[in-house]
C-alpha positions as CSV (number, residue, x, y, z in Angstrom):
1,X,90.1,124.1,45.6
2,X,88.8,122.7,42.4
3,X,85.1,123.2,41.6
4,X,83.6,122.7,45.0
5,X,82.8,126.2,46.4
6,X,82.8,125.0,50.0
7,X,85.5,122.3,49.9
8,X,84.8,120.7,53.3
9,X,84.1,117.2,51.9
10,X,87.4,117.2,50.0
11,X,89.2,118.5,53.0
12,X,87.8,115.9,55.4
13,X,88.7,113.1,52.9
14,X,92.3,114.4,52.7
15,X,92.7,114.7,56.4
16,X,91.2,111.2,57.0
17,X,93.5,109.6,54.4
18,X,96.6,111.2,55.9
19,X,95.7,110.0,59.4
20,X,95.0,106.5,58.1
21,X,98.3,106.4,56.4
22,X,100.2,107.8,59.4
23,X,98.5,105.6,62.1
24,X,97.6,102.3,60.4
25,X,96.5,100.6,63.6
26,X,93.3,102.6,63.9
27,X,90.0,100.8,63.2
28,X,88.1,104.0,62.3
29,X,89.0,107.5,61.1
30,X,86.2,109.8,60.1
31,X,83.6,112.2,61.4
32,X,81.3,111.3,64.3
33,X,78.4,109.2,63.0
34,X,74.9,109.4,64.6
35,X,76.1,107.3,67.6
36,X,79.4,106.3,69.1
37,X,78.3,102.7,69.2
38,X,78.9,102.3,65.5
39,X,82.5,103.5,65.7
40,X,85.0,100.6,66.2
41,X,87.8,101.5,68.5
42,X,90.6,102.5,68.5
43,X,89.4,105.5,66.5
44,X,90.1,109.0,65.6
45,X,86.9,111.1,65.2
46,X,87.2,114.4,63.4
47,X,85.2,117.6,64.0
48,X,85.2,121.0,62.5
49,X,84.7,123.1,65.6
50,X,84.3,126.5,64.1
51,X,85.6,129.3,61.9
52,X,87.4,132.4,63.0
53,X,88.2,135.7,61.2
54,X,91.4,135.9,59.3
55,X,93.0,139.3,58.3
56,X,93.8,138.2,54.8
57,X,92.2,138.4,51.4
58,X,93.5,135.8,49.0
59,X,92.6,138.1,46.1
60,X,90.7,135.3,44.3
61,X,87.1,136.1,45.4
62,X,87.2,133.3,48.0
63,X,86.8,133.9,51.7
64,X,89.7,133.0,53.9
65,X,88.8,131.7,57.3
66,X,90.7,130.1,60.1
67,X,89.1,126.7,60.6
68,X,89.3,125.1,64.1
69,X,89.6,121.3,63.9
70,X,89.4,118.7,66.7
71,X,90.5,115.1,66.4
72,X,89.6,112.8,69.3
73,X,91.6,109.7,69.9
74,X,89.2,107.2,71.3
75,X,90.2,103.9,73.0
76,X,87.9,101.7,75.1
77,X,88.7,101.7,78.9
78,X,88.7,97.8,78.8
79,X,91.8,97.9,76.6
80,X,95.0,97.4,78.5
81,X,96.9,100.7,78.8
82,X,94.0,102.6,77.3
83,X,95.2,106.0,78.6
84,X,98.7,105.3,77.2
85,X,97.3,104.2,73.8
86,X,95.1,107.3,73.6
87,X,97.9,109.6,74.5
88,X,100.2,107.9,72.0
89,X,97.7,108.3,69.2
90,X,97.3,112.0,70.2
91,X,101.1,112.5,70.1
92,X,101.2,110.9,66.6
93,X,98.5,113.3,65.5
94,X,100.4,116.3,66.9
95,X,103.5,115.2,65.0
96,X,101.5,114.7,61.8
97,X,100.2,118.3,61.9
98,X,103.6,119.9,61.5
99,X,103.7,121.7,58.1
100,X,100.5,119.8,57.0
101,X,98.2,121.0,54.3
102,X,96.9,117.6,53.4
103,X,98.0,117.9,49.8
104,X,95.5,120.8,49.2
105,X,96.0,124.5,48.4
106,X,95.3,125.7,52.0
107,X,97.4,127.1,54.8
108,X,99.5,124.9,57.0
109,X,98.1,123.3,60.1
110,X,98.9,125.2,63.4
111,X,98.9,122.8,66.4
112,X,97.0,124.3,69.4
113,X,96.8,121.6,72.1
114,X,96.5,118.0,72.9
115,X,95.0,116.8,76.2
116,X,92.6,114.4,77.9
117,X,89.0,115.1,77.0
118,X,85.9,114.9,79.2
119,X,83.7,117.2,77.1
120,X,81.5,114.5,75.5
121,X,79.3,112.5,77.9
122,X,78.7,109.9,75.2
123,X,82.5,109.1,75.4
124,X,82.6,108.6,79.2
125,X,83.3,104.8,78.7
126,X,86.4,105.5,76.7
127,X,89.9,107.0,77.2
128,X,89.8,110.1,75.1
129,X,92.4,112.6,74.1
130,X,91.6,115.7,71.9
131,X,94.0,117.2,69.5
132,X,93.1,120.7,68.3
133,X,94.6,122.7,65.4
134,X,93.8,125.7,63.3
135,X,94.2,126.0,59.5
136,X,93.4,128.7,57.0
137,X,91.1,127.4,54.3
138,X,89.3,129.1,51.5
139,X,85.6,129.1,51.0
140,X,83.5,130.2,48.1
141,X,84.2,130.2,44.4
142,X,87.3,131.6,42.8
143,X,86.4,134.5,40.6
144,X,88.1,136.7,38.0
145,X,85.8,139.6,37.6
146,X,87.6,141.3,34.8
147,X,87.2,140.4,31.1
148,X,90.2,139.1,29.2
149,X,92.0,142.1,27.9
150,X,94.0,142.1,24.7
151,X,96.3,144.7,23.3
152,X,99.6,145.1,21.4
153,X,102.7,144.5,23.5
154,X,104.4,147.9,23.7
155,X,107.6,146.9,25.4
156,X,109.3,144.0,27.0
157,X,111.1,140.8,26.1
158,X,110.1,137.2,25.2
159,X,110.9,134.2,27.4
160,X,114.3,133.7,25.5
161,X,115.3,137.4,26.1
162,X,114.5,138.7,22.6
163,X,112.5,141.9,22.0
164,X,108.7,141.7,21.6
165,X,107.5,142.8,18.2
166,X,104.0,142.7,16.8
167,X,103.0,140.5,19.7
168,X,99.9,140.6,21.8
169,X,99.5,140.0,25.5
170,X,96.5,138.1,26.9
171,X,96.6,138.1,30.7
172,X,100.2,136.9,30.9
173,X,100.3,134.9,27.7
174,X,102.4,136.2,24.7
175,X,101.4,135.2,21.2
176,X,102.2,136.4,17.7
177,X,98.6,136.1,16.6
178,X,95.6,138.2,17.5
179,X,93.1,135.7,19.1
180,X,90.0,134.9,17.0
181,X,86.8,136.5,18.1
């Protein structure tokens, strides 16, 4: 994922933007600030809840992990139909997750659950639903540990089907000239 070896900031930004676009009536979408009192409701607060092991190696030098995300739909209890509104936002989030990679080269979101949430005492004065999903993401820098190898093309065809002759292959690139250097 570009030049950032741990792409969490880019991932959060992409998730936030997709949620804002899908649910335009929200006053806030983002990570939990230092205090809930600075979050204008209705809101969706995102949290990376953990990483789990994945039995896959992308073959790029990066580490594949299954990230567990939680999004809390937060509506003040003073708002009319607050439980209905929070449940509706949670349902919209669950629908948004289907086949979602947020426009990034990561795995698709896998919806886990959506339910009322009482796990945060600081949110007791709100109607809260939590939506959880997992998603394979890649951490670390992409690496190519082998030097660029050059050599005469011994056999094969060109892109237009003609025979290769006096060509050279440079990691999947065919050229008629030996590279300088």
